mmCIF entry with sequence, helices, sheets and N, C-alpha, C, O atoms, coordinates in Angstrom:
data_MODEL
# 
_entry.id   MODEL 
# 
_entity.id                         1 
_entity.type                       polymer 
_entity.pdbx_number_of_molecules   1 
# 
_entity_poly.entity_id                      1 
_entity_poly.type                           'polypeptide(L)' 
_entity_poly.nstd_linkage                   no 
_entity_poly.nstd_monomer                   no 
_entity_poly.pdbx_seq_one_letter_code       MQLNLEFFDQPDVPPSAPVAWEQIDEAARMAAIEILARLISRLLQNGPATEASDE 
_entity_poly.pdbx_seq_one_letter_code_can   MQLNLEFFDQPDVPPSAPVAWEQIDEAARMAAIEILARLISRLLQNGPATEASDE 
_entity_poly.pdbx_strand_id                 A 
# 
loop_
_entity_poly_seq.entity_id 
_entity_poly_seq.num 
_entity_poly_seq.mon_id 
_entity_poly_seq.hetero 
1 1  MET n 
1 2  GLN n 
1 3  LEU n 
1 4  ASN n 
1 5  LEU n 
1 6  GLU n 
1 7  PHE n 
1 8  PHE n 
1 9  ASP n 
1 10 GLN n 
1 11 PRO n 
1 12 ASP n 
1 13 VAL n 
1 14 PRO n 
1 15 PRO n 
1 16 SER n 
1 17 ALA n 
1 18 PRO n 
1 19 VAL n 
1 20 ALA n 
1 21 TRP n 
1 22 GLU n 
1 23 GLN n 
1 24 ILE n 
1 25 ASP n 
1 26 GLU n 
1 27 ALA n 
1 28 ALA n 
1 29 ARG n 
1 30 MET n 
1 31 ALA n 
1 32 ALA n 
1 33 ILE n 
1 34 GLU n 
1 35 ILE n 
1 36 LEU n 
1 37 ALA n 
1 38 ARG n 
1 39 LEU n 
1 40 ILE n 
1 41 SER n 
1 42 ARG n 
1 43 LEU n 
1 44 LEU n 
1 45 GLN n 
1 46 ASN n 
1 47 GLY n 
1 48 PRO n 
1 49 ALA n 
1 50 THR n 
1 51 GLU n 
1 52 ALA n 
1 53 SER n 
1 54 ASP n 
1 55 GLU n 
# 
_struct_asym.id          A 
_struct_asym.entity_id   1 
# 
loop_
_struct_conf.conf_type_id 
_struct_conf.id 
_struct_conf.pdbx_PDB_helix_id 
_struct_conf.beg_label_comp_id 
_struct_conf.beg_label_asym_id 
_struct_conf.beg_label_seq_id 
_struct_conf.pdbx_beg_PDB_ins_code 
_struct_conf.end_label_comp_id 
_struct_conf.end_label_asym_id 
_struct_conf.end_label_seq_id 
_struct_conf.pdbx_end_PDB_ins_code 
_struct_conf.beg_auth_comp_id 
_struct_conf.beg_auth_asym_id 
_struct_conf.beg_auth_seq_id 
_struct_conf.end_auth_comp_id 
_struct_conf.end_auth_asym_id 
_struct_conf.end_auth_seq_id 
_struct_conf.pdbx_PDB_helix_class 
_struct_conf.details 
_struct_conf.pdbx_PDB_helix_length 
HELX_P HELX_P1 AA1 ALA A 20 ? GLN A 23 ? ALA A 20 GLN A 23 1 ? 4  
HELX_P HELX_P2 AA2 GLU A 26 ? ASN A 46 ? GLU A 26 ASN A 46 1 ? 21 
# 
_struct_conf_type.id          HELX_P 
_struct_conf_type.criteria    ? 
_struct_conf_type.reference   ? 
# 
loop_
_atom_site.group_PDB 
_atom_site.id 
_atom_site.type_symbol 
_atom_site.label_atom_id 
_atom_site.label_alt_id 
_atom_site.label_comp_id 
_atom_site.label_asym_id 
_atom_site.label_entity_id 
_atom_site.label_seq_id 
_atom_site.pdbx_PDB_ins_code 
_atom_site.Cartn_x 
_atom_site.Cartn_y 
_atom_site.Cartn_z 
_atom_site.occupancy 
_atom_site.B_iso_or_equiv 
_atom_site.pdbx_formal_charge 
_atom_site.auth_seq_id 
_atom_site.auth_comp_id 
_atom_site.auth_asym_id 
_atom_site.auth_atom_id 
_atom_site.pdbx_PDB_model_num 
ATOM 1   N N  . MET A 1 1  ? -55.171 31.761 81.095 1.00 0.00 ? 1  MET A N  1 
ATOM 2   C CA . MET A 1 1  ? -55.806 32.994 81.485 1.00 0.00 ? 1  MET A CA 1 
ATOM 3   C C  . MET A 1 1  ? -57.299 32.878 81.232 1.00 0.00 ? 1  MET A C  1 
ATOM 4   O O  . MET A 1 1  ? -57.710 32.404 80.173 1.00 0.00 ? 1  MET A O  1 
ATOM 5   N N  . GLN A 1 2  ? -58.100 33.292 82.165 1.00 0.00 ? 2  GLN A N  1 
ATOM 6   C CA . GLN A 1 2  ? -59.543 33.226 82.021 1.00 0.00 ? 2  GLN A CA 1 
ATOM 7   C C  . GLN A 1 2  ? -60.103 34.633 82.090 1.00 0.00 ? 2  GLN A C  1 
ATOM 8   O O  . GLN A 1 2  ? -59.796 35.392 83.009 1.00 0.00 ? 2  GLN A O  1 
ATOM 9   N N  . LEU A 1 3  ? -60.930 34.977 81.108 1.00 0.00 ? 3  LEU A N  1 
ATOM 10  C CA . LEU A 1 3  ? -61.556 36.284 81.087 1.00 0.00 ? 3  LEU A CA 1 
ATOM 11  C C  . LEU A 1 3  ? -63.003 36.153 81.537 1.00 0.00 ? 3  LEU A C  1 
ATOM 12  O O  . LEU A 1 3  ? -63.653 35.146 81.258 1.00 0.00 ? 3  LEU A O  1 
ATOM 13  N N  . ASN A 1 4  ? -63.499 37.146 82.219 1.00 0.00 ? 4  ASN A N  1 
ATOM 14  C CA . ASN A 1 4  ? -64.881 37.148 82.681 1.00 0.00 ? 4  ASN A CA 1 
ATOM 15  C C  . ASN A 1 4  ? -65.667 38.204 81.932 1.00 0.00 ? 4  ASN A C  1 
ATOM 16  O O  . ASN A 1 4  ? -65.191 39.323 81.743 1.00 0.00 ? 4  ASN A O  1 
ATOM 17  N N  . LEU A 1 5  ? -66.867 37.851 81.507 1.00 0.00 ? 5  LEU A N  1 
ATOM 18  C CA . LEU A 1 5  ? -67.741 38.809 80.865 1.00 0.00 ? 5  LEU A CA 1 
ATOM 19  C C  . LEU A 1 5  ? -68.570 39.487 81.944 1.00 0.00 ? 5  LEU A C  1 
ATOM 20  O O  . LEU A 1 5  ? -69.174 38.813 82.778 1.00 0.00 ? 5  LEU A O  1 
ATOM 21  N N  . GLU A 1 6  ? -68.602 40.774 81.936 1.00 0.00 ? 6  GLU A N  1 
ATOM 22  C CA . GLU A 1 6  ? -69.234 41.540 83.000 1.00 0.00 ? 6  GLU A CA 1 
ATOM 23  C C  . GLU A 1 6  ? -70.760 41.420 83.018 1.00 0.00 ? 6  GLU A C  1 
ATOM 24  O O  . GLU A 1 6  ? -71.366 41.671 84.059 1.00 0.00 ? 6  GLU A O  1 
ATOM 25  N N  . PHE A 1 7  ? -71.404 41.048 81.909 1.00 0.00 ? 7  PHE A N  1 
ATOM 26  C CA . PHE A 1 7  ? -72.858 41.022 81.902 1.00 0.00 ? 7  PHE A CA 1 
ATOM 27  C C  . PHE A 1 7  ? -73.436 39.735 82.490 1.00 0.00 ? 7  PHE A C  1 
ATOM 28  O O  . PHE A 1 7  ? -74.656 39.624 82.609 1.00 0.00 ? 7  PHE A O  1 
ATOM 29  N N  . PHE A 1 8  ? -72.619 38.775 82.856 1.00 0.00 ? 8  PHE A N  1 
ATOM 30  C CA . PHE A 1 8  ? -73.078 37.573 83.542 1.00 0.00 ? 8  PHE A CA 1 
ATOM 31  C C  . PHE A 1 8  ? -72.934 37.769 85.047 1.00 0.00 ? 8  PHE A C  1 
ATOM 32  O O  . PHE A 1 8  ? -72.016 38.448 85.509 1.00 0.00 ? 8  PHE A O  1 
ATOM 33  N N  . ASP A 1 9  ? -73.843 37.172 85.802 1.00 0.00 ? 9  ASP A N  1 
ATOM 34  C CA . ASP A 1 9  ? -73.718 37.226 87.257 1.00 0.00 ? 9  ASP A CA 1 
ATOM 35  C C  . ASP A 1 9  ? -72.546 36.366 87.682 1.00 0.00 ? 9  ASP A C  1 
ATOM 36  O O  . ASP A 1 9  ? -72.447 35.200 87.302 1.00 0.00 ? 9  ASP A O  1 
ATOM 37  N N  . GLN A 1 10 ? -71.676 36.936 88.457 1.00 0.00 ? 10 GLN A N  1 
ATOM 38  C CA . GLN A 1 10 ? -70.511 36.213 88.938 1.00 0.00 ? 10 GLN A CA 1 
ATOM 39  C C  . GLN A 1 10 ? -70.851 35.510 90.242 1.00 0.00 ? 10 GLN A C  1 
ATOM 40  O O  . GLN A 1 10 ? -71.476 36.116 91.113 1.00 0.00 ? 10 GLN A O  1 
ATOM 41  N N  . PRO A 1 11 ? -70.459 34.247 90.407 1.00 0.00 ? 11 PRO A N  1 
ATOM 42  C CA . PRO A 1 11 ? -70.707 33.553 91.672 1.00 0.00 ? 11 PRO A CA 1 
ATOM 43  C C  . PRO A 1 11 ? -69.860 34.184 92.778 1.00 0.00 ? 11 PRO A C  1 
ATOM 44  O O  . PRO A 1 11 ? -68.806 34.768 92.527 1.00 0.00 ? 11 PRO A O  1 
ATOM 45  N N  . ASP A 1 12 ? -70.351 34.049 93.987 1.00 0.00 ? 12 ASP A N  1 
ATOM 46  C CA . ASP A 1 12 ? -69.612 34.577 95.130 1.00 0.00 ? 12 ASP A CA 1 
ATOM 47  C C  . ASP A 1 12 ? -68.493 33.612 95.508 1.00 0.00 ? 12 ASP A C  1 
ATOM 48  O O  . ASP A 1 12 ? -68.677 32.725 96.341 1.00 0.00 ? 12 ASP A O  1 
ATOM 49  N N  . VAL A 1 13 ? -67.355 33.795 94.899 1.00 0.00 ? 13 VAL A N  1 
ATOM 50  C CA . VAL A 1 13 ? -66.190 32.958 95.173 1.00 0.00 ? 13 VAL A CA 1 
ATOM 51  C C  . VAL A 1 13 ? -65.173 33.817 95.905 1.00 0.00 ? 13 VAL A C  1 
ATOM 52  O O  . VAL A 1 13 ? -64.779 34.874 95.412 1.00 0.00 ? 13 VAL A O  1 
ATOM 53  N N  . PRO A 1 14 ? -64.752 33.373 97.060 1.00 0.00 ? 14 PRO A N  1 
ATOM 54  C CA . PRO A 1 14 ? -63.752 34.184 97.767 1.00 0.00 ? 14 PRO A CA 1 
ATOM 55  C C  . PRO A 1 14 ? -62.459 34.250 96.954 1.00 0.00 ? 14 PRO A C  1 
ATOM 56  O O  . PRO A 1 14 ? -62.094 33.275 96.297 1.00 0.00 ? 14 PRO A O  1 
ATOM 57  N N  . PRO A 1 15 ? -61.770 35.377 96.992 1.00 0.00 ? 15 PRO A N  1 
ATOM 58  C CA . PRO A 1 15 ? -60.554 35.527 96.189 1.00 0.00 ? 15 PRO A CA 1 
ATOM 59  C C  . PRO A 1 15 ? -59.454 34.536 96.559 1.00 0.00 ? 15 PRO A C  1 
ATOM 60  O O  . PRO A 1 15 ? -58.540 34.306 95.766 1.00 0.00 ? 15 PRO A O  1 
ATOM 61  N N  . SER A 1 16 ? -59.528 33.958 97.730 1.00 0.00 ? 16 SER A N  1 
ATOM 62  C CA . SER A 1 16 ? -58.493 33.016 98.146 1.00 0.00 ? 16 SER A CA 1 
ATOM 63  C C  . SER A 1 16 ? -58.950 31.559 97.996 1.00 0.00 ? 16 SER A C  1 
ATOM 64  O O  . SER A 1 16 ? -58.432 30.678 98.682 1.00 0.00 ? 16 SER A O  1 
ATOM 65  N N  . ALA A 1 17 ? -59.921 31.299 97.101 1.00 0.00 ? 17 ALA A N  1 
ATOM 66  C CA . ALA A 1 17 ? -60.399 29.936 96.886 1.00 0.00 ? 17 ALA A CA 1 
ATOM 67  C C  . ALA A 1 17 ? -59.249 29.078 96.352 1.00 0.00 ? 17 ALA A C  1 
ATOM 68  O O  . ALA A 1 17 ? -58.544 29.499 95.435 1.00 0.00 ? 17 ALA A O  1 
ATOM 69  N N  . PRO A 1 18 ? -59.049 27.886 96.912 1.00 0.00 ? 18 PRO A N  1 
ATOM 70  C CA . PRO A 1 18 ? -57.937 27.039 96.454 1.00 0.00 ? 18 PRO A CA 1 
ATOM 71  C C  . PRO A 1 18 ? -58.163 26.527 95.034 1.00 0.00 ? 18 PRO A C  1 
ATOM 72  O O  . PRO A 1 18 ? -59.285 26.209 94.640 1.00 0.00 ? 18 PRO A O  1 
ATOM 73  N N  . VAL A 1 19 ? -57.094 26.458 94.294 1.00 0.00 ? 19 VAL A N  1 
ATOM 74  C CA . VAL A 1 19 ? -57.114 25.928 92.938 1.00 0.00 ? 19 VAL A CA 1 
ATOM 75  C C  . VAL A 1 19 ? -57.045 24.403 93.043 1.00 0.00 ? 19 VAL A C  1 
ATOM 76  O O  . VAL A 1 19 ? -56.347 23.868 93.905 1.00 0.00 ? 19 VAL A O  1 
ATOM 77  N N  . ALA A 1 20 ? -57.768 23.706 92.165 1.00 0.00 ? 20 ALA A N  1 
ATOM 78  C CA . ALA A 1 20 ? -57.814 22.243 92.226 1.00 0.00 ? 20 ALA A CA 1 
ATOM 79  C C  . ALA A 1 20 ? -56.412 21.634 92.192 1.00 0.00 ? 20 ALA A C  1 
ATOM 80  O O  . ALA A 1 20 ? -56.138 20.674 92.911 1.00 0.00 ? 20 ALA A O  1 
ATOM 81  N N  . TRP A 1 21 ? -55.519 22.189 91.358 1.00 0.00 ? 21 TRP A N  1 
ATOM 82  C CA . TRP A 1 21 ? -54.161 21.651 91.236 1.00 0.00 ? 21 TRP A CA 1 
ATOM 83  C C  . TRP A 1 21 ? -53.430 21.715 92.572 1.00 0.00 ? 21 TRP A C  1 
ATOM 84  O O  . TRP A 1 21 ? -52.648 20.821 92.896 1.00 0.00 ? 21 TRP A O  1 
ATOM 85  N N  . GLU A 1 22 ? -53.681 22.765 93.347 1.00 0.00 ? 22 GLU A N  1 
ATOM 86  C CA . GLU A 1 22 ? -53.017 22.929 94.636 1.00 0.00 ? 22 GLU A CA 1 
ATOM 87  C C  . GLU A 1 22 ? -53.570 21.977 95.699 1.00 0.00 ? 22 GLU A C  1 
ATOM 88  O O  . GLU A 1 22 ? -52.926 21.755 96.724 1.00 0.00 ? 22 GLU A O  1 
ATOM 89  N N  . GLN A 1 23 ? -54.751 21.418 95.465 1.00 0.00 ? 23 GLN A N  1 
ATOM 90  C CA . GLN A 1 23 ? -55.348 20.495 96.428 1.00 0.00 ? 23 GLN A CA 1 
ATOM 91  C C  . GLN A 1 23 ? -54.812 19.071 96.270 1.00 0.00 ? 23 GLN A C  1 
ATOM 92  O O  . GLN A 1 23 ? -55.024 18.229 97.144 1.00 0.00 ? 23 GLN A O  1 
ATOM 93  N N  . ILE A 1 24 ? -54.121 18.798 95.166 1.00 0.00 ? 24 ILE A N  1 
ATOM 94  C CA . ILE A 1 24 ? -53.569 17.471 94.903 1.00 0.00 ? 24 ILE A CA 1 
ATOM 95  C C  . ILE A 1 24 ? -52.184 17.384 95.535 1.00 0.00 ? 24 ILE A C  1 
ATOM 96  O O  . ILE A 1 24 ? -51.402 18.331 95.457 1.00 0.00 ? 24 ILE A O  1 
ATOM 97  N N  . ASP A 1 25 ? -51.882 16.249 96.160 1.00 0.00 ? 25 ASP A N  1 
ATOM 98  C CA . ASP A 1 25 ? -50.566 16.117 96.783 1.00 0.00 ? 25 ASP A CA 1 
ATOM 99  C C  . ASP A 1 25 ? -49.473 16.043 95.712 1.00 0.00 ? 25 ASP A C  1 
ATOM 100 O O  . ASP A 1 25 ? -49.754 15.763 94.547 1.00 0.00 ? 25 ASP A O  1 
ATOM 101 N N  . GLU A 1 26 ? -48.254 16.291 96.112 1.00 0.00 ? 26 GLU A N  1 
ATOM 102 C CA . GLU A 1 26 ? -47.149 16.415 95.155 1.00 0.00 ? 26 GLU A CA 1 
ATOM 103 C C  . GLU A 1 26 ? -46.905 15.132 94.365 1.00 0.00 ? 26 GLU A C  1 
ATOM 104 O O  . GLU A 1 26 ? -46.578 15.203 93.180 1.00 0.00 ? 26 GLU A O  1 
ATOM 105 N N  . ALA A 1 27 ? -47.052 13.970 94.982 1.00 0.00 ? 27 ALA A N  1 
ATOM 106 C CA . ALA A 1 27 ? -46.839 12.708 94.265 1.00 0.00 ? 27 ALA A CA 1 
ATOM 107 C C  . ALA A 1 27 ? -47.860 12.551 93.135 1.00 0.00 ? 27 ALA A C  1 
ATOM 108 O O  . ALA A 1 27 ? -47.515 12.103 92.042 1.00 0.00 ? 27 ALA A O  1 
ATOM 109 N N  . ALA A 1 28 ? -49.108 12.919 93.401 1.00 0.00 ? 28 ALA A N  1 
ATOM 110 C CA . ALA A 1 28 ? -50.145 12.830 92.367 1.00 0.00 ? 28 ALA A CA 1 
ATOM 111 C C  . ALA A 1 28 ? -49.883 13.842 91.261 1.00 0.00 ? 28 ALA A C  1 
ATOM 112 O O  . ALA A 1 28 ? -50.134 13.555 90.090 1.00 0.00 ? 28 ALA A O  1 
ATOM 113 N N  . ARG A 1 29 ? -49.383 15.023 91.616 1.00 0.00 ? 29 ARG A N  1 
ATOM 114 C CA . ARG A 1 29 ? -49.042 16.021 90.597 1.00 0.00 ? 29 ARG A CA 1 
ATOM 115 C C  . ARG A 1 29 ? -47.954 15.498 89.673 1.00 0.00 ? 29 ARG A C  1 
ATOM 116 O O  . ARG A 1 29 ? -48.051 15.625 88.452 1.00 0.00 ? 29 ARG A O  1 
ATOM 117 N N  . MET A 1 30 ? -46.920 14.909 90.260 1.00 0.00 ? 30 MET A N  1 
ATOM 118 C CA . MET A 1 30 ? -45.816 14.383 89.452 1.00 0.00 ? 30 MET A CA 1 
ATOM 119 C C  . MET A 1 30 ? -46.299 13.270 88.532 1.00 0.00 ? 30 MET A C  1 
ATOM 120 O O  . MET A 1 30 ? -45.885 13.201 87.375 1.00 0.00 ? 30 MET A O  1 
ATOM 121 N N  . ALA A 1 31 ? -47.168 12.400 89.031 1.00 0.00 ? 31 ALA A N  1 
ATOM 122 C CA . ALA A 1 31 ? -47.706 11.318 88.205 1.00 0.00 ? 31 ALA A CA 1 
ATOM 123 C C  . ALA A 1 31 ? -48.524 11.891 87.053 1.00 0.00 ? 31 ALA A C  1 
ATOM 124 O O  . ALA A 1 31 ? -48.424 11.405 85.926 1.00 0.00 ? 31 ALA A O  1 
ATOM 125 N N  . ALA A 1 32 ? -49.323 12.906 87.315 1.00 0.00 ? 32 ALA A N  1 
ATOM 126 C CA . ALA A 1 32 ? -50.132 13.526 86.266 1.00 0.00 ? 32 ALA A CA 1 
ATOM 127 C C  . ALA A 1 32 ? -49.247 14.172 85.208 1.00 0.00 ? 32 ALA A C  1 
ATOM 128 O O  . ALA A 1 32 ? -49.521 14.058 84.013 1.00 0.00 ? 32 ALA A O  1 
ATOM 129 N N  . ILE A 1 33 ? -48.191 14.846 85.640 1.00 0.00 ? 33 ILE A N  1 
ATOM 130 C CA . ILE A 1 33 ? -47.273 15.490 84.698 1.00 0.00 ? 33 ILE A CA 1 
ATOM 131 C C  . ILE A 1 33 ? -46.578 14.449 83.827 1.00 0.00 ? 33 ILE A C  1 
ATOM 132 O O  . ILE A 1 33 ? -46.419 14.654 82.624 1.00 0.00 ? 33 ILE A O  1 
ATOM 133 N N  . GLU A 1 34 ? -46.163 13.330 84.427 1.00 0.00 ? 34 GLU A N  1 
ATOM 134 C CA . GLU A 1 34 ? -45.505 12.272 83.649 1.00 0.00 ? 34 GLU A CA 1 
ATOM 135 C C  . GLU A 1 34 ? -46.452 11.663 82.624 1.00 0.00 ? 34 GLU A C  1 
ATOM 136 O O  . GLU A 1 34 ? -46.053 11.403 81.489 1.00 0.00 ? 34 GLU A O  1 
ATOM 137 N N  . ILE A 1 35 ? -47.698 11.434 83.011 1.00 0.00 ? 35 ILE A N  1 
ATOM 138 C CA . ILE A 1 35 ? -48.681 10.870 82.075 1.00 0.00 ? 35 ILE A CA 1 
ATOM 139 C C  . ILE A 1 35 ? -48.930 11.843 80.929 1.00 0.00 ? 35 ILE A C  1 
ATOM 140 O O  . ILE A 1 35 ? -48.957 11.439 79.766 1.00 0.00 ? 35 ILE A O  1 
ATOM 141 N N  . LEU A 1 36 ? -49.113 13.119 81.251 1.00 0.00 ? 36 LEU A N  1 
ATOM 142 C CA . LEU A 1 36 ? -49.332 14.116 80.201 1.00 0.00 ? 36 LEU A CA 1 
ATOM 143 C C  . LEU A 1 36 ? -48.125 14.221 79.271 1.00 0.00 ? 36 LEU A C  1 
ATOM 144 O O  . LEU A 1 36 ? -48.287 14.364 78.060 1.00 0.00 ? 36 LEU A O  1 
ATOM 145 N N  . ALA A 1 37 ? -46.924 14.150 79.827 1.00 0.00 ? 37 ALA A N  1 
ATOM 146 C CA . ALA A 1 37 ? -45.714 14.217 79.001 1.00 0.00 ? 37 ALA A CA 1 
ATOM 147 C C  . ALA A 1 37 ? -45.649 13.030 78.041 1.00 0.00 ? 37 ALA A C  1 
ATOM 148 O O  . ALA A 1 37 ? -45.285 13.189 76.876 1.00 0.00 ? 37 ALA A O  1 
ATOM 149 N N  . ARG A 1 38 ? -46.006 11.827 78.537 1.00 0.00 ? 38 ARG A N  1 
ATOM 150 C CA . ARG A 1 38 ? -46.007 10.652 77.654 1.00 0.00 ? 38 ARG A CA 1 
ATOM 151 C C  . ARG A 1 38 ? -47.046 10.789 76.548 1.00 0.00 ? 38 ARG A C  1 
ATOM 152 O O  . ARG A 1 38 ? -46.779 10.442 75.398 1.00 0.00 ? 38 ARG A O  1 
ATOM 153 N N  . LEU A 1 39 ? -48.236 11.295 76.893 1.00 0.00 ? 39 LEU A N  1 
ATOM 154 C CA . LEU A 1 39 ? -49.285 11.474 75.882 1.00 0.00 ? 39 LEU A CA 1 
ATOM 155 C C  . LEU A 1 39 ? -48.854 12.481 74.818 1.00 0.00 ? 39 LEU A C  1 
ATOM 156 O O  . LEU A 1 39 ? -49.050 12.251 73.625 1.00 0.00 ? 39 LEU A O  1 
ATOM 157 N N  . ILE A 1 40 ? -48.271 13.587 75.250 1.00 0.00 ? 40 ILE A N  1 
ATOM 158 C CA . ILE A 1 40 ? -47.808 14.597 74.295 1.00 0.00 ? 40 ILE A CA 1 
ATOM 159 C C  . ILE A 1 40 ? -46.704 14.024 73.417 1.00 0.00 ? 40 ILE A C  1 
ATOM 160 O O  . ILE A 1 40 ? -46.670 14.282 72.214 1.00 0.00 ? 40 ILE A O  1 
ATOM 161 N N  . SER A 1 41 ? -45.812 13.256 74.005 1.00 0.00 ? 41 SER A N  1 
ATOM 162 C CA . SER A 1 41 ? -44.732 12.648 73.241 1.00 0.00 ? 41 SER A CA 1 
ATOM 163 C C  . SER A 1 41 ? -45.279 11.706 72.173 1.00 0.00 ? 41 SER A C  1 
ATOM 164 O O  . SER A 1 41 ? -44.817 11.724 71.032 1.00 0.00 ? 41 SER A O  1 
ATOM 165 N N  . ARG A 1 42 ? -46.249 10.894 72.536 1.00 0.00 ? 42 ARG A N  1 
ATOM 166 C CA . ARG A 1 42 ? -46.857 9.980  71.558 1.00 0.00 ? 42 ARG A CA 1 
ATOM 167 C C  . ARG A 1 42 ? -47.516 10.742 70.421 1.00 0.00 ? 42 ARG A C  1 
ATOM 168 O O  . ARG A 1 42 ? -47.393 10.364 69.256 1.00 0.00 ? 42 ARG A O  1 
ATOM 169 N N  . LEU A 1 43 ? -48.216 11.815 70.764 1.00 0.00 ? 43 LEU A N  1 
ATOM 170 C CA . LEU A 1 43 ? -48.870 12.608 69.723 1.00 0.00 ? 43 LEU A CA 1 
ATOM 171 C C  . LEU A 1 43 ? -47.853 13.220 68.776 1.00 0.00 ? 43 LEU A C  1 
ATOM 172 O O  . LEU A 1 43 ? -48.074 13.257 67.566 1.00 0.00 ? 43 LEU A O  1 
ATOM 173 N N  . LEU A 1 44 ? -46.739 13.700 69.320 1.00 0.00 ? 44 LEU A N  1 
ATOM 174 C CA . LEU A 1 44 ? -45.716 14.311 68.480 1.00 0.00 ? 44 LEU A CA 1 
ATOM 175 C C  . LEU A 1 44 ? -44.981 13.281 67.631 1.00 0.00 ? 44 LEU A C  1 
ATOM 176 O O  . LEU A 1 44 ? -44.565 13.594 66.515 1.00 0.00 ? 44 LEU A O  1 
ATOM 177 N N  . GLN A 1 45 ? -44.811 12.060 68.131 1.00 0.00 ? 45 GLN A N  1 
ATOM 178 C CA . GLN A 1 45 ? -44.132 11.018 67.371 1.00 0.00 ? 45 GLN A CA 1 
ATOM 179 C C  . GLN A 1 45 ? -44.965 10.568 66.174 1.00 0.00 ? 45 GLN A C  1 
ATOM 180 O O  . GLN A 1 45 ? -44.418 10.228 65.125 1.00 0.00 ? 45 GLN A O  1 
ATOM 181 N N  . ASN A 1 46 ? -46.281 10.567 66.332 1.00 0.00 ? 46 ASN A N  1 
ATOM 182 C CA . ASN A 1 46 ? -47.163 10.140 65.248 1.00 0.00 ? 46 ASN A CA 1 
ATOM 183 C C  . ASN A 1 46 ? -47.263 11.180 64.146 1.00 0.00 ? 46 ASN A C  1 
ATOM 184 O O  . ASN A 1 46 ? -47.758 10.874 63.061 1.00 0.00 ? 46 ASN A O  1 
ATOM 185 N N  . GLY A 1 47 ? -46.816 12.377 64.390 1.00 0.00 ? 47 GLY A N  1 
ATOM 186 C CA . GLY A 1 47 ? -46.868 13.425 63.391 1.00 0.00 ? 47 GLY A CA 1 
ATOM 187 C C  . GLY A 1 47 ? -48.259 14.011 63.286 1.00 0.00 ? 47 GLY A C  1 
ATOM 188 O O  . GLY A 1 47 ? -49.185 13.565 63.963 1.00 0.00 ? 47 GLY A O  1 
ATOM 189 N N  . PRO A 1 48 ? -48.403 15.006 62.440 1.00 0.00 ? 48 PRO A N  1 
ATOM 190 C CA . PRO A 1 48 ? -49.707 15.659 62.309 1.00 0.00 ? 48 PRO A CA 1 
ATOM 191 C C  . PRO A 1 48 ? -50.740 14.717 61.698 1.00 0.00 ? 48 PRO A C  1 
ATOM 192 O O  . PRO A 1 48 ? -50.425 13.909 60.824 1.00 0.00 ? 48 PRO A O  1 
ATOM 193 N N  . ALA A 1 49 ? -51.952 14.836 62.164 1.00 0.00 ? 49 ALA A N  1 
ATOM 194 C CA . ALA A 1 49 ? -53.040 14.014 61.626 1.00 0.00 ? 49 ALA A CA 1 
ATOM 195 C C  . ALA A 1 49 ? -53.372 14.528 60.229 1.00 0.00 ? 49 ALA A C  1 
ATOM 196 O O  . ALA A 1 49 ? -53.428 15.734 59.989 1.00 0.00 ? 49 ALA A O  1 
ATOM 197 N N  . THR A 1 50 ? -53.586 13.602 59.333 1.00 0.00 ? 50 THR A N  1 
ATOM 198 C CA . THR A 1 50 ? -53.946 13.998 57.970 1.00 0.00 ? 50 THR A CA 1 
ATOM 199 C C  . THR A 1 50 ? -55.435 13.788 57.782 1.00 0.00 ? 50 THR A C  1 
ATOM 200 O O  . THR A 1 50 ? -56.015 12.811 58.257 1.00 0.00 ? 50 THR A O  1 
ATOM 201 N N  . GLU A 1 51 ? -56.037 14.730 57.078 1.00 0.00 ? 51 GLU A N  1 
ATOM 202 C CA . GLU A 1 51 ? -57.473 14.624 56.835 1.00 0.00 ? 51 GLU A CA 1 
ATOM 203 C C  . GLU A 1 51 ? -57.697 13.890 55.510 1.00 0.00 ? 51 GLU A C  1 
ATOM 204 O O  . GLU A 1 51 ? -56.892 13.965 54.583 1.00 0.00 ? 51 GLU A O  1 
ATOM 205 N N  . ALA A 1 52 ? -58.814 13.186 55.464 1.00 0.00 ? 52 ALA A N  1 
ATOM 206 C CA . ALA A 1 52 ? -59.170 12.465 54.235 1.00 0.00 ? 52 ALA A CA 1 
ATOM 207 C C  . ALA A 1 52 ? -59.564 13.465 53.168 1.00 0.00 ? 52 ALA A C  1 
ATOM 208 O O  . ALA A 1 52 ? -60.156 14.505 53.457 1.00 0.00 ? 52 ALA A O  1 
ATOM 209 N N  . SER A 1 53 ? -59.233 13.143 51.948 1.00 0.00 ? 53 SER A N  1 
ATOM 210 C CA . SER A 1 53 ? -59.572 14.014 50.833 1.00 0.00 ? 53 SER A CA 1 
ATOM 211 C C  . SER A 1 53 ? -60.986 13.735 50.359 1.00 0.00 ? 53 SER A C  1 
ATOM 212 O O  . SER A 1 53 ? -61.447 12.594 50.388 1.00 0.00 ? 53 SER A O  1 
ATOM 213 N N  . ASP A 1 54 ? -61.672 14.783 49.923 1.00 0.00 ? 54 ASP A N  1 
ATOM 214 C CA . ASP A 1 54 ? -63.024 14.626 49.372 1.00 0.00 ? 54 ASP A CA 1 
ATOM 215 C C  . ASP A 1 54 ? -63.002 14.194 47.918 1.00 0.00 ? 54 ASP A C  1 
ATOM 216 O O  . ASP A 1 54 ? -64.036 13.847 47.348 1.00 0.00 ? 54 ASP A O  1 
ATOM 217 N N  . GLU A 1 55 ? -61.820 14.217 47.319 1.00 0.00 ? 55 GLU A N  1 
ATOM 218 C CA . GLU A 1 55 ? -61.745 13.894 45.889 1.00 0.00 ? 55 GLU A CA 1 
ATOM 219 C C  . GLU A 1 55 ? -61.475 12.449 45.657 1.00 0.00 ? 55 GLU A C  1 
ATOM 220 O O  . GLU A 1 55 ? -61.383 12.015 44.508 1.00 0.00 ? 55 GLU A O  1 
# 
């Protein structure tokens, strides 16, 4: 969800402007989803990152 602040000038974008995701063909979308799923899986397998202690 994206919120707009009213005090900034809004660009003249037609309400039916295509979303970048919709401009990508279905095969490319599926490949992107698979890559993201693998990256998320790797991050979850490694567990939470631990921060170094100052002591």
